C-alpha positions as CSV (number, residue, x, y, z in Angstrom):
1,M,20.9,62.7,205.3
2,I,22.3,59.5,206.3
3,Q,23.1,58.3,209.4
4,A,26.8,58.1,210.6
5,R,26.2,54.7,212.3
6,R,24.9,53.6,208.6
7,L,28.0,55.0,207.1
8,F,30.2,53.2,209.4
9,L,28.0,50.0,209.2
10,T,28.0,49.1,205.8
11,P,31.5,49.0,205.3
12,A,32.6,47.3,208.3
13,L,30.0,44.7,207.1
14,G,31.3,44.3,203.8
15,T,35.2,43.9,204.8
16,F,33.7,41.0,207.5
17,L,31.9,39.3,204.5
18,I,34.9,39.7,202.5
19,L,37.1,38.1,205.0
20,I,35.2,35.0,206.0
21,P,37.0,33.0,203.3
22,F,40.0,34.0,203.7
23,I,39.4,33.8,208.0
24,G,38.1,29.5,206.3
25,L,41.6,28.9,204.2
26,V,43.4,30.1,207.6
27,L,41.8,28.0,210.4
28,W,41.5,25.0,207.7
29,F,45.6,25.5,207.3
30,I,45.9,25.1,211.2
31,V,43.6,22.4,211.1
32,I,45.9,20.4,208.6
33,M,49.2,21.3,210.1
34,I,47.9,20.2,213.7
35,W,46.8,16.7,211.7
36,Y,49.8,16.2,209.7
37,I,51.8,16.8,212.9
38,K,50.2,14.2,214.7
39,N,50.1,11.9,211.7
40,Q,53.7,12.6,210.0
41,D,55.3,9.4,210.6
42,D,52.4,7.3,209.1
43,I,51.8,9.8,206.4
44,H,55.3,9.3,205.4
45,N,55.3,5.5,205.9
46,Y,52.2,5.4,203.7
47,F,54.2,7.3,200.9
48,R,56.9,5.2,201.2
49,G,55.1,2.4,201.0
50,I,55.7,1.0,203.9
51,N,52.4,0.2,205.9
52,Y,54.3,-1.3,209.2
53,R,50.7,-1.8,210.9
54,V,50.4,-4.6,208.4
55,N,53.9,-5.5,208.0
56,E,55.6,-5.6,211.1
57,Y,56.3,-9.3,212.5
58,N,58.0,-9.9,215.7
59,E,61.1,-12.9,215.6
60,D,58.8,-15.3,216.8
61,D,56.2,-15.3,213.9
62,L,59.1,-14.9,211.5
63,K,60.7,-18.4,212.9
64,E,57.1,-19.8,212.0
65,F,57.7,-19.0,208.2
66,T,61.4,-20.9,208.1
């Protein structure tokens, strides 16, 4: 006869193995959301074509060009 512990362990282990990819996807989504929130301005400027770190000049620099 099969022991009760073995009857519980097999489905529990199988369920855990099935849930591993879903847990990974949820953790990946959380990491992506944290990264997006921290870099939202840079991401939006990049897709607008504005690289403000390169194209930003102060007024003294602009006077030198004219």
